[in-house]
N, C-alpha and C positions, 0 to 999 in steps of 0.2 A: 248631517255631516257638515263640519266646518269648512268654509271656503279655503281656509289655510291648511287643510289636511291634504297631504301628498303621499304618494307611495313610490318606492324605488326598489328595483331589483339589482343586487350585486352578485356577480359571478367571480369567485376567487379561486385561482388555480395555484398549485405548488405543493409544498409540504404542509398540508392542512388537515390530514386525517391521522388520528392517533396521537395528537399533540395538544389536545385540550382546546381545539379551535372552536368547535360548536358551543361548548359551555361558555367560552369567552364571549362569543356572539350573543348568546342567550342573556348573560349577565349585563352586557352593554345595552342591549335592547330594553331589558327590564329597567335598568337604571334611567334610561331616557324616556321610559313609559311609552314605548312603541309597540304596536301590534305587528304581526307578521309570522315568519317561519324561517327555519334554517334546515338545509337538507344536503347530505352527501349525494352527489350524482356523478356519472361518468365524466362530465365536463369540469367538475370541481365542486366547491361548496356553493350552493345557490341560496342566497339570502334575500328575503323580501321584507321590507320594513314600511310601516305606515303610521302616520301621526302628524303632529304639527311640523310645518316646514323647517323651523329652526332646529327641532330635534332630529329630523331626518338628515339635515345637512351636517349636524354635529356627528351623527353616526357615521356618515361617509368619510368624515375627516379623521375620526378616532379609530376606525376599523383598521387601516394599515399601520397606524402609528403605535398601537397598543397591543399588537398580536402577542400570543404567548411566546416564551423564550425558544421553544423548539420549532415554532412555525416559520415558514419561509414562503413568501409570495412570489410567484413568477408572472402572474397576470391578475389584474383587478379591473373588471369592466362594470359599469353602472349605467342603468337606463331607467327613465321614468315609466311608471305604470299608472293606470287609472285606479284611484282609491276604491276599495270595496267594503269599507266599514269595519275592517278587522281591528280589534282592540287588544286582544291577547296575543302573546308571542309563544310559539311552541317549537319544539325540535321534532322534526318528522323523520320517518324511517328512511334509510338509504335506498337509493335507486340503483339497480344493477345495470350493466351494459358495457359495451366495448367502446374503445376510442376515448378513454378517459384522459383528463389533463391533471391528474393528481399524482403527487410524488409520495412514495413510501418513505417514512423516516428511517434513518439508520438506527441501529441499536444504541441505546443511551444508558450510560452508567447510572447506578442507583442514586437517587436524589437524597438530600439530607432528611426530608420529611419521612421517607420510607425507612431510612436507617433509624430514625427516632422511634418509629413504630416497632421496629424489630428489637430495639433496646428496652422497651417498656414492658415489664412483666404483666401489667394490667391490660395490654393491648392484645387483641385476639391474633395478631400476626407476630407475636413475640417469638423471635428466633426462627421465623418462617423463611426458608431459603428461596422462595419465589415471590417475595413481596415486590410490588410495583404500583405505579399510578400513571396518570397521563403525562407526567413530567419525566418518566424514566422507564427503563426496562426494555425487553426485546421488542423489535419491530420487524426489520428486514428478514431476520433468520427464521421467523415463525410465519411469514406471510406467503400465502399461495397466490392470491389474486386481489384485484381492486374492484370495488371499494374495500378499504381496509376496515372490515368488521369482524367480529369474533368468528363468524361462520366461515370466513376465508383464511383463518389462521389455524395453527396446530392446537389452539385452545378450544376448538369447537367440541372436542370430546370431553370437556370438563364442564358439565352444567353448573350454573351458579347456584350456590346455597342462598337462602333468603337474605342473609345479611349482606353478602356480596351483591346480590341482585338489587337490593335497595340502594347501595352505593352507586352501582352502575347506572341506575335510573334517575339519580338525583343530580340535576345540573349544578347544584351548589357544592357538590362533593368533588374533591380532586381526582376521584376514581370514576367520575362520570364517563361512560363509554371508553374506559381504559380497557382495551380488548383483552390483554393478558391477565386482567384482575382475577385474583384467586386468594384463598386462605387455606389453612390446614384442613378445614372441613371438606372443601370441594375442589381443591387444586392439585397440582402435581406433587409427587412425593419422591423422596430420595432414599436410597439404601446402599449398603456396602456389600460387595460380593467378592468371592474368591475368583481365581482365574478360570474356573469352570462355570462361573455364573451362579453358584450357590449363595443365597443370601446369608450374610453374617450379622447385620444389624440394620435398623431402620431409623429414619428421622434424625433427631439430634444425636442419638446414640451412635449412628453411623458416622457422623462428622467427627465426633469425639474419638471413636475407634480409629478412624483414618488418621487423625492428627497424631495419635499415640504411635501408630505404625510408622508414619513418616519420621517421627522423632527417633525411632529405632533403626532407621536406615532403609526402610522399604521404598520401592519404586511403585507408584500408583498411576492409574489412568482415571482421570476425573472428567466427567461430562460437564461441559460448560455451556456457553451461549451459542457458538457457531461450530462446535465440534468438541473433541476430547483434547485435554492436555495430558502430557506425561509429567509427573510431579515427583520431586524428591527434595530432601533437605539440602539447600544450596551451600551449607557450611560443612557438609559431610563428604570428605574426599572419596570414601568408598562408595557411597550412594551415587555420587555424580559419575564416578568411573563406571559403575554398573550400568547406569542409564546410557552412557555413551557407548559402551560395548554392545549392549543389547540393541540399541537404535542404529548402530553402525554410523555413528557421528563422532569421529575421533577428535576433531579440533574446532569445528564451527561453534561460535559463541552460543550460549544458552541464555534465555531471558529469565529474569528473577522477579518474583512478586513479593512485595512487603506490605504491611498493613496500612501505613500512612506516610505522609511526607517527611516526618521526622526520621523515620526508619530509612527512607530513601536517601536523605541527606547524609546518613552515616555510611552509606555504600558509595555514593558518587558526589562529585562537585557539581552542583546544580545552579544554573543561572535562572533569571526571571522567566524566560520562555520555557525552560524545562519544567519549572514548577507549574506554570499555567497548563501545560500539556498533561502533566501527571494528574492534576487535580480537576481537569475539565470534564466535560460530558463524554468525550471520546475515550479517554484513558488508553492511549497507544503504548507500545513499548518505546521508551525514550532512551536513546543512547547518550551517555554522559561520561566524562572522565572518571575512572574508578579512583576511589580514595585508597591510599596505602593502609594496610592493616584493617581492611573493612570486615574481616572475618569470613569472607566467602572462600570457598574452595578455589585454589588457583586454576583448577580445570574448568571453571565456568567460562572464561574467555581468554584462552592461552595466547591467542595471536594478536591481541590488541589491548590498548590501555583503556578502552571504554567498557562500560557495563550497560547492558540493556535492562532497564528496570521499569516496572509498571506497578500501579496500585490496583486494588480490587475494583472490579466494575460490575459485579453481580452480588446479590445478597449471599449466595453460596460461598463466594470467595471471601467475603467479610467474615462469615462464620468460621470458615476453615482457618484463616490466618489467626483469628482470635483463639481458636482451640489449639492450634499449633504452638502459639506463644505460651499457652498454659502448659502444654505437654513438654516443651523443652526447658521451661523455667527461666528465671530472670538472668541467669548467667550466660545464656546463649542467644545469639541473634536469631530472630524468627524470620527467615527468608526461605522461600520455596522456589525451586526451579519450576518454571511453567513453559514447557516447550510443546510444539505441535504434536498431537497424538497420531503419529504415523511412523512407519519404517521409512528408511531412506528412499526418496524418489516417489513415494506414494502420497495421495491427498490425505488431508486430515480426516480421521474417522468420525462418522456422523451418528449412527444409531447404536443402541446397546449391543445387539447381536453382531453387528459389523465390528465393533470395538473388541468384543470378546474373541472374535475369530482372528482379527489382524494384530491385536496388541498383546495377546496372551503370552507371547515369548519375550515381551519387554516388561510388562507390568505384573507385579505380584498380586495386587488387589485392585478392585474397580469401584469407584463411586458412581452410581448410576441414578438416573431419574426417568420419569415417564412423560416428560414434555418433549414432543418430537421437534427436532431441528430440521427445517425444510431446505436450508441451503447452507452448504459448508462455507465457513468464513474464518480465516485465520486472524490473529491479532495484527493490527497495523504497526509499523515500525517507522519512527522518525528520528532525525538528528537535529537538534536546535543549532542555529548559527548565531554568532554575535551580530547584533543589530548594527550593520555598517552601511554607510551611505556612499554611493558612487558619486563621482564629481557632477554628473548630470542631474543629481537629485533623486535618482531612482534607488530605492532600497533593495539590498540583497534580500532574498526570502528569509523569513524568520526561522524556517526549519526546512530541512531536506527530507522529503518523503522517500523512504527506502522500500516500503511495502504498504500499499493502500488496500485496506480491507475493512475489518470491523470498525464501526463508528463513522467511517467516511462514505462507505457504499450503502445505498445507491444514490447519493446526492449527485446531481448532474453538473457537467461543465457547460456553461452558457456560451453559445456561439454567436458570432456576428452575422451569420446568415441563417436562413430557414429554408427548408425544402423537404422533398420526399425522404423517407427513412433510408439510411445506409448502414450496412453492417461491416465493421472492421474486425477481421478474424484473428489478428494478432500474429505473434512470432512463434518460435519453437520454445525458447526459454523464458521463464517468468511471464507466462502467457496470461493475457486478459482478452476479453472480447468487448466491443463497443457497439452500441446501437444508438442511432440518432433519432430524435423525434422533434420535428419542427426546428427550433433553434437551441435544442438541448442535446447533449451527448452523454449517454449513460455508459460509464466504463465499469466493467464487472470488478468484483473482488479479485485479488491475486489467486490464480489457479495453480501455477507452478510450471514445471518443465514437462513438455509433452513427450516424454521419453518412455512412458509405461502405459499399458492398456488401461490401468486404473485412473491415471491422471487424464488421459484423453476422454475417458468416460465422464469424469468430473467436468471437463471442458464442454462436452455436449450437454450435460445436465444443466450447467450454468447458462448456456445459450438458450436452452428451452425455457428455463425459468424466467430469464430476462424478457424474452419475447412475450410471455404471458403477463408478466408484471407490468411492463411498459405499454403493452397493448398496441403494438404496431407490427406491420409486416414489411421487411426491407424490400426496396426496389432494386438493390444492387449490393454486392459484397466486394470487399477489397482484400486481397491476399498478398503475401510476400512473394518476391521473385523466386526464392529458393524452392525448387520443386519437391525436395525431400522433407520439408516441414510438414508435420501432420495437419496443421491448420491450412496449409496450401493444398495438400491432397484433398482435404475435406471440401475446399472450395471447388476444385476441379472435378470432383466426383459427383457433386450434387447438380441437379438441373433445375433448381427452383429460381435461382437468381443469376442475372448476368454477373460476370467476374471481371474485375479490374486488377491488374498486378502493379504493385508499387515497390520500388527499391527500399530496402530496410532503413537506410540512414536518412533518406528523404522523409520517410514516415516519422522518424525521430523529430526532425525539424518542424514538420507540419503539426505535431502534437504541441510543441511550444507555441506556435502561431495560434492554434485553437484556444489554448489557455489564456492567451493575451488578446484574443479577439481581433486578430490581424488578417486582412485579406490582401494587402499589398505585398510585393516581393520583399523577402528578407535574406540576409546572409545567414549561414549556419555553420557551426562547428559540431560535428557528430563524432564523439569520442567514445568508442566502446570496444567490445571484443571483435567479433566478425559478423559480417552479413554479406550475402552475395551481391556483387556489383554488376553494373550493366555490361562490363567487359568480361564477365565470367570469373574474375578473380575475387578474392575475399577482401572487402573493404572494412574499415574500422577507425580510421583517423582521417576524416573528410572535411574539406571546406567546400561549402555548397552555396549556390543561389537557388532559392526555392520560390516558385510562383504558382501556387495551387489554382488560383483563379484562371490562369492561362494553361493549366495542365502541363507546366514546364519546369524543369530544373536543370542545373548545370554544375558539373564538378569543376570547381575553381582551383582546388589544391588538395594535397593529400600527403600523408607521411611517406617516407622512403620505403620501398617494398622490403619485406623480410621473407625468409623461407620458413615453412613449418614442416620439418622432417617427420614423416609419419602421419601428417595430417592431424586428426583429432588426438593422437598420442602426444603431440607436441603441446597441446593445450593442457593435458594432464601432467606433463613432465616438462616444466619450463626450461630445464637445462638444455633440452634439444634446441629451443629457440635461441638460447644464448650461444650454443655452439655454432648454429647457423649464422649468427651475427659475426662471430669470430671468423668464420669461413669467408663471409663477405668482405671482411677487413684484411684477408690474406693470411689468416692464421689457421693452419690445417690441424687435423687430429694428430696429437703427439708432439706438436710444436710448443705447447705451453703447459708445463707441469703445474701451473698455479690455478688451473681450472678447479673450482670447488668440487666438481663431480668426477674428477679424473679417476679416483680410485673406486668410489662407490658404484659408478656406472661404466666401468672400464670396457666390458664387452659391448654393451649397447652403444657406448660412445664411438667405438670403432665402426660399428654398423652404420651409425648416423653419418660418420665421416664418409663412408662409401656412398651412401645415398646422396650426400651433397656433391660429391665428386661427379656422380653420374646424373644428377638432377632427377633422381627417381623418387616418386611419391613425396615431393617437396612443394606443395602448393604455395603460391605467393599471397602475401597479405600486406595491407597498409594499416593494420590495426594498431591503435594507440594502446589498447589493453594488453596486447601481446608484447609491446615494448616494455611495459611495466613488468611483465613476467620475465622477460629476458634480463632486465637489469637486476631484478630480485635474485635470479639464479646466479648472475655474475658476481653479486656481492655475498653469495653463500647463504642467503636467507631462506631460499625455498628451491629444492630440486623437483619435488613432486607435490601436487596438491590433492587434497581430499574433498574440497568443495570449491565452487566457482568463485574466483576473485581472491583466493587465499594469498597468492603471491603478492598481489598489489596491496592487500591489507597489511601484510608483514612489512612491505617496503615503506608504506606510510607510517606505520607504528615505529619503525626503526629510526625515523628522522631525529637528528639533533637540531632542535629549533633555534639554538643559538648560532648555528652556521648561517652566514649571510652571503657566501659565495654561490655563484650559479654557473653551471656548465654552459658553454657556448652551444647554441642551437641554431645553426644556419638554416635559412630558407632561400632556396634558389628561385628567384623571380625571373630569371632569364629564360626559363622554359615554362610552358603552360600545358596542363595545370601546374601551378606552383608546387614546389616540393619541400616539405619540412624534413630536415635530415635527422631522423631519429637515430640512425646508425652512429652519428657523431656523438649524441648523448650517451649511447651505450659504450662507445669506445673510451670516453673520458671516465665513466664510472668504472669500467673494467681496469683501466690503467691505474686509477687511484686505489682500487682494491689490491692490485698487484704490488703497489708501492707501500701497502700497509696503512693507508688512511683509514681512520675509524669509519665503520660502516654507516653510522648515523650521520656523519658529515657528508659522505657520498650520496646517501639517500636524499638528504635535504638539497644538495646541489642539483640533483636530477630533477626534483620537483620544481625548484625555482627556475632552472634552465628551460624546462618544458613550458612553463607559463610564459616566459619571455619569447620563446619560439612561436607559440600560438598567437601571441599578440602581434608579432611580426607578420605571420601568415594572414591574420585577420585584417591588419592594416593594408596589406597588399591587395586583398580581396576588395576592401572598401575603395581603394584607389582605382581599381579596374572598373568597378560597377557604379560608383557614386552613391552606394547605399551605406548606411551607418548602423542600422539595427541588426543585431547579431544574436541569433538564437543558439543556446547552448543545451546540448542533450547528449545522452549516452551514459553507460554505466560508470565511466571514469569520473563523471561529475558527482558520483556518490562518494568519492574520495573526499574527505573533509577538507584537506589542504587545497585541492583543486576547486572545490565548491566555494571556498572563501577567497582564495587569491586570484583566480582567473577573472571573475566578473569585475573585481576591483581594478585589476591591471588593465582590462579592456576599457573600462570607464575613464581611467586616467589617460589613455591613448586617444580619447575623443570619440570612442564608439559607444553605442547604447546596448549593453548586454541584456538579453532576455532569458530568464531562468524559469524552470518549471515552478508553478505555484501550488498545484494540487496533486500532481501525479509524480511518480518516481521517474527519475531521469533514465533508469535502466529500461529494459525491453517491456516493462509493464505499461509504458506509454504508447507503444507502437500501435495498438488497436485504435486509439484515439486519432493518431496522425493519419492512419489509413482511412478511417471514416470521414475525417475532415476533408481530405483530398478527394474522396469519392463524392462528397456533397456537390463539389463543383462539376465533376464529371456527370452528375445525375441531375443537373439543372435542366428544366424543361426548355 
């Protein structure tokens, strides 16, 4: 043995399984003529290399620098070992066990190499709808446990044929240890069935028959990667109307899938960031301004000028879009509605029997397959933003995440502190759960609104799956203050973990801090619907100082209080909030014939007037979101909503961007907490509507005035505390106008705005904020 021979052990943790990492290590070691081994273990990938000192040193330098594109390292430790004379390099079997430091990869869109295999008639995977390799395909949605090996995925029931087994065992092949690897001989199969589950066609013939049926106006349920989609021809008014009626979704926008970027460009005006998102490995639904005359049914997105478009991300999608284009012919655009396979308020359907039972009243036919989906995962939704720089040099986020799910989950948020595991149990609406492990926070996929038994079951299913996948047991859980949230009741009824309660809007700000790795106190503007406040009222337009390290927060300012006549009924019927605002301004029922709801809601309006007079069932709120609702109703844009946020969406869409005037938005700094006068904004909008000002101009003046008022409030908060960093969170920040204008205006005022980077600003971020706050409460 040469005196220059050395041996070194590397332990690498992170996203290193199912991404071609071991084959990469094998090839690198062989290239450098090193002996040793590589093995998946609970601690990560353990690599031992032996050979000349120069070659071992080169291996250590090249290992982190040349990792595969889907790999992500969170830790890399190296230590010398005594040489043992090993000259060959081998890949060893994975070691089972708990306490792993390995990250499961998100699901990844089909790569160009696999698409080429599918397009080649001479290839044995020609037109095979489950083609994949180590660079693409399902990961999270088919994984039961770690280490990520075939036996711990839903592919365990598909024994490899000799040809696939040879690829799987060959380190030089791109399908080496690609756990979902399969082919038509040994892999999953697809078939078309009627609403009773009776088979109609199999394989390629099933896809062709489905495409032909869609071209005739049929509504179908299609099993995808994380659940079922409901699908119809996006250009067919009757088909879209049928889908909406059956799904009980009268107005909320529907996502559309097209075959390629050129087709997407014909539907929407796309910037560089939108193109990157559409063509990347995640393939989310991307919101972009709709083109006039794009050929889509007007019923696709009736409330907004945006269209949600995505490109195929599975082989099955590629085959379906190609077959649909052939079925409709060259004179018609080939665009398919792809919306979550559920009825209103339920989670996305997962298995074949479940879909047939739950979706038979919506879909006429079903495209099924026999690869089990182990965890429900909706499509992610993002809105690209213009790349604008704030005066302090900090960039606005390139995109606003509206729903974080497939393609992003389960990638972690990296935290500035480490400690025992904490569980954030999330809110009521747009629920997620978050589990920390060391210095990483794992936020689940979007679960939905915990208003039904089915969705709460999904919530519990997700929590159980995450605990098994991440391999930690929480020491503490954090829940919302509201006692009636199912997530809070879950916390209070269990006796496994100690419970900490955290105010809703403080959790919003803590989530931004977690994403930015901040432990020092920050200011925050939490702008959303409603959440229970410390004083028992409903907050929602809050200026805060938040210091999680000290377990302290302070309410520095808020919007002027409004009444919600009828409580939750006012959220569903924004005209009630508008009438309450008029009441606060001294205008009683019957005094103003110009109210847009005067005739249509005559009886209910009189009742609301009486409730306001007596102060009966009129809870108080400082909600920014409810102010949007009131202004939308005052302008005649929305009296009733059929989905959350509809009034605010209509108000944003109505804006005349050429308008430069802004309503006055006073902030009273003579009292504390400071008070932003949202009622003054409402009064000006209502007065302009009464005078006949164009709705678009009034809507724009409201947005611009609100931005100015928030800057005034933030400046007062900074003056009182000496702090300049300001976290922005809450569902109102998903309004494109607010997301663009508010951070820029704050930056120009000398403040340092902090926006969400990875999570949605809506309540989907709450669980992260709860868990982050709890980490400090859980410090030993």
